[in-house]
N, C-alpha and C positions, 0 to 999 in steps of 0.2 A: 444575521448570526451575527453576535456581538461578542466581542473579547474586551475584558475590564479589568481594570487594575484594583486587587482588591488588599488595602494596606492593612495595618495593623493588627486586633486581634484573631480576624479570619485568619490570617495569613499564618502567626504563629502556633494555629494547634494543628500545622500540617501533620504531624503524626502521633495526632491523637485518635484516640478510639469515640467515635460519634453514632454509634450505627443506631440507638435511639432516640437520639437530637433531632429536633426538629429548627430549621434556619430558613425565617420570612426573608425572601429572595423577591422584589419587585422583579416582574417579565424583563424588564429593560436589562439586569443585571446577567439575566440566561437568553439573550438576542442581541443581536448585532452584527460584527464586521470580521473578516477574516480575512489575512491578504493571502496574494495567488502564487508568491514563492517558490511554493513546495507543492503544490496542488495537483494528484491526480488531474489529468485533465479531461474534464467533464465535455463533451460532444453531442450532449442533442438533448435539449428541451423537454425533456419526462420530468414529473413526479422525480425528485430524489430523496432518499431517505436520508442522508446528511445535511449538513449545512448548506445554507444557501448562501452564495458569496457574494461580497460587497468591498467595495473598495477599500485598505483602507484608511482607520480613521483615529487608531487612540495611539500613545506614545509607552505603555508599560507593555508588560510582557503579553508576544502574540503566542495565539498556536495555528499553526502551519499543518492542516492536517492534508494527509493522504489518503485518507478512506470515506469513501464518499455513499458509500452501502453499508447500513447498519443492519440487523435485523432480529428477530426474537431469539433470544440464546447465546451462545457464546459468540466473541467478535473479537477481532483483530484488531485495536484502533491504532492508527501510527500516527505520528505526528515529528513536526520540529519546532521549535522556540525558538522566536526572537526577543532578542533585547535590544533596544540601543542601537536598534537597524541592523544588529548581527547576530549570525544562528548561533544559540547557545547550545553547547556539545558538554555531556559529560556531569551534566548537573543529578542532583537527585531529585528524582520527579515521584508524583502521584497520583491519582485521579482519582477523583472522588464521583460519584453517580447519584442523582438527588432525582428523586420521583418529584415531579410536578402538578398540582392542584389548584386551580382558582387562585393563583398569584404564591401561592405557599410551595415551599420546596421539602422536600424529607431528604436527610439523606440517607441512603438503603446499602452504601456500599462503597469503600475505598482499597482501591488495588496498585500497589508499583509499577511505573513504566521505566525498566531501565534501558539503557541508552545502546543501541548497538552500533558499533564504527563499521561501515564500509569500508570490504577487503578489496578495492579496485580503487582507492583513493591512494596516494603515497604523499607525502610532502607537502600537501595541500594540492594535491593536482590528480586528474584523475587518468589511472591506467586501463587504459584500450586492449582487450584481449585478442590477439589476430588470429584467424583461421589454425594457423601453425602451430597456435599453444603461446606462440612468443608474446611477452607484455610492451605496450609503448606509451611511454606517459605522454599525456598532451602539454602544451605549451601555455596554454590557458590555464590560472589558477580556478579551484572552486571551493567555495564556503559550504557547499555540503559534505559534511564527514560522514553522517550519519544519521539512527532516526530513534526517537524515542517510542517504543511497544507497549501497548497494554493490554489484555485480554478483560474486555466486559462483555459482564452477561445481563441482556435485558428480558425481565420475565413475561413483557408486553410490549403490543405496540400499539407507537404513538409517539411523542415527546421528551425529551428526556434532560436535563438540566446535567451538565457536564462542569467540574473544577477540577482544573489543571492549577499543581503547588508544586512549585521550584526552589528546589537550593542549591546554588552553585558552587565553586570554590568558597569564595568568601561568607559564606554562612546566610547570607539573607533570603529571607523565604518570600517571596513573591506568587501572584496566582491570578488565574484570565479565567472568566466561565463564559461558556457557550451552549445552545442549545444543539442540541440533533433530536434526530428521529430516526424509530427502528420501525422496519417494515415487518407484518406480518409473515410474507416470504417473501425472500429473495430472486431479485430479476437474475440472475446470475445462476449458473450452477454451483449448487452448494455442495459440500462433504457429505457424501453417503447419498449421491444422487447421482443416475449416468450421464458420463459424456456423451456431448453431440457426437454422431459420427459424421462429424465434418470431413471430407474429399477436397484436403485442402490444396492450393497448388503446390508440386516440387521442382525439383531442378530441373528433370527432364521436360515440365510440361512448357517449358518458355524458353528461348535463343539467349536469353544472358540471363545472369542472377540478379543483376540491379532490379530486374522487373519487380520479383518480389522480396527482394532484400535491401533496405536503403541505410545499412550500416556501410562503415566505408572500413577494409572493403567486405562485401558481401560474407559470409561464413555457408560453404556448402554443406557443413556437419546439421547444419538447421533444418535443412530441406529437402531433405531424402525421403521422409515417408509420411503417408497421407494418416491424418488421427485414425481415420476408418480404419485402415490397412492395419497397425498397429493394435486396436483392439483386437479386431478378426484373428493376427497373430497370436495374441495374449501377451503382445508386449507392454511393458509401466514405462510411462512417458511424462516427461517435462515438459508445457507446455508454454511460449511466454507471448503473450500478447503486446508490441510495444511496436512504434516507428522510431526507431532512432534517427534520422536525420530528420524530421518534420515534428517530430516530439516540440510543445511549447512550453514546457516545463523544466526545471531541470534534473527531476526526478526517474523520467523516465527511458533518457538511453543510457546507461551504466546497468538499468534492471538485466538488458541482452549480454552484458559482458559478467555479469556475476554468474547468468545461468553459462554462459560458456567455460568457467574455471571449474564447472562440475565434468565439465565431460571427459577429462583425462581419467577423471579417478571411477565413472559411472557408464562412460558411455557403451562400454561391452558388454550393460544388463539392461539402460532404459533409452528409451530414445528421445531425442531432445530437438525440440520443434519448436520454431518462430514464425509465427503469422504478421503480419501486419496488419497493420487496422485499415488503410484504404486498398480501395482497389486498386486493382495495376492500371497506372496511367492517371490517377483522379486521384484530388482530394478533396471528391466533394461526395462522395457515394464508399459508403462502409463493404469492406470484402466479404462475401458470402459466408465465411467460417466469422469472423468478426457477428455477422446479423443472427448466426445458429446459437452462438452463446450467448446473445444478448448482451454485450457488453457497449457500457454507456461510458466510460472514461477507462486510460488507461495508463500506466499499464495493468498486466494482471500475469500472474503465473500461477498454472492449475498443476498441480501434480496427480496424476491418474494410472492406477493401479493395472495390473494385466486384463483383469476382469471387463476395463472400460469403464469404472467408478472411480469418480472423484474424491481424494484423497484429504489435500488438500487446496488451500489455494489463499492467493496474495494479492491484493488491491496494492499499485500503488509502490513507493522504495522500498525494496526487501533486501536484507542482505542474505550472505553465501548460507551462514550461521544458521537462519530462519530455515531457508529452502532445504540446503542439508539436513538438517532433523527433521523432517514431514517426510524429504526421501530414503532415509534412513529407519525409521521408523516402517513406510512400507513395504522396505525392502526386508524388512527384517533383522534387523542387523544393528537395531540403537534402538533407544528409546526419546521420544520425544521430546 
């Protein structure tokens, strides 16, 4: 998948409406390279619906996808932007979707991609939420301050072209193009489908919590209930699949902390569950629960209602704002 800088008139038309226009794009302009810095971690060589990954090769605007699975219908596309080797925050961003056929690309939609700041970042450093609710600021700085999120709809499966247009504070508009693929059906549980009735390991199953939670320190609040039992009891759930200690991207660790921030407000109504990716004592074999949910990237968060139906899902870096909106919508306390 390639990302290429597009100067000149194409960039200047960022906010124009070209719904019926046609743009001739060489296939090389919609296929190529994406950097790995912020990507969700793909851990199996299966057919992926989104971009194929390759080393960084260009100097212009870079798109750092955290979404690896796209499907027919509505999708949450989350990404970071890299410019001059620095992550770009708070830019004005739009995403254009092109239908690609025989080397020709036709613009079919344009949607804004607002920037969402991570609530677990303070003064450029990550904030770790301890089991007692206290906040500990890590010493090392991080350049991951937030994420751009666009809601895209793909009417059919197959390859699509995307153009990301960004206007930072200095007013200069730049763009990058890439190709993605949409699956006819999802590999992982979709909103509106039943959640797998998993019997995940909980605190009472192990002699030490560190066996099932690589967080530092482990959080017992996230390991009290099996997914199957919560469904049987009619309890809503927020389930986060992540491996904080062993994650190989900058995006996976903070997601567990984001989930923890919701426990004080919603813990009396919602079961919060953390599931590690790897089987206890191994970094070579997925846990049975990960296999049941058919996950091939991390992190993932699923919001499941009391009837055991998936109501929302988030792949990759996710903010409290997004997650809480889905949670409130499920509980009937607010609009998404």
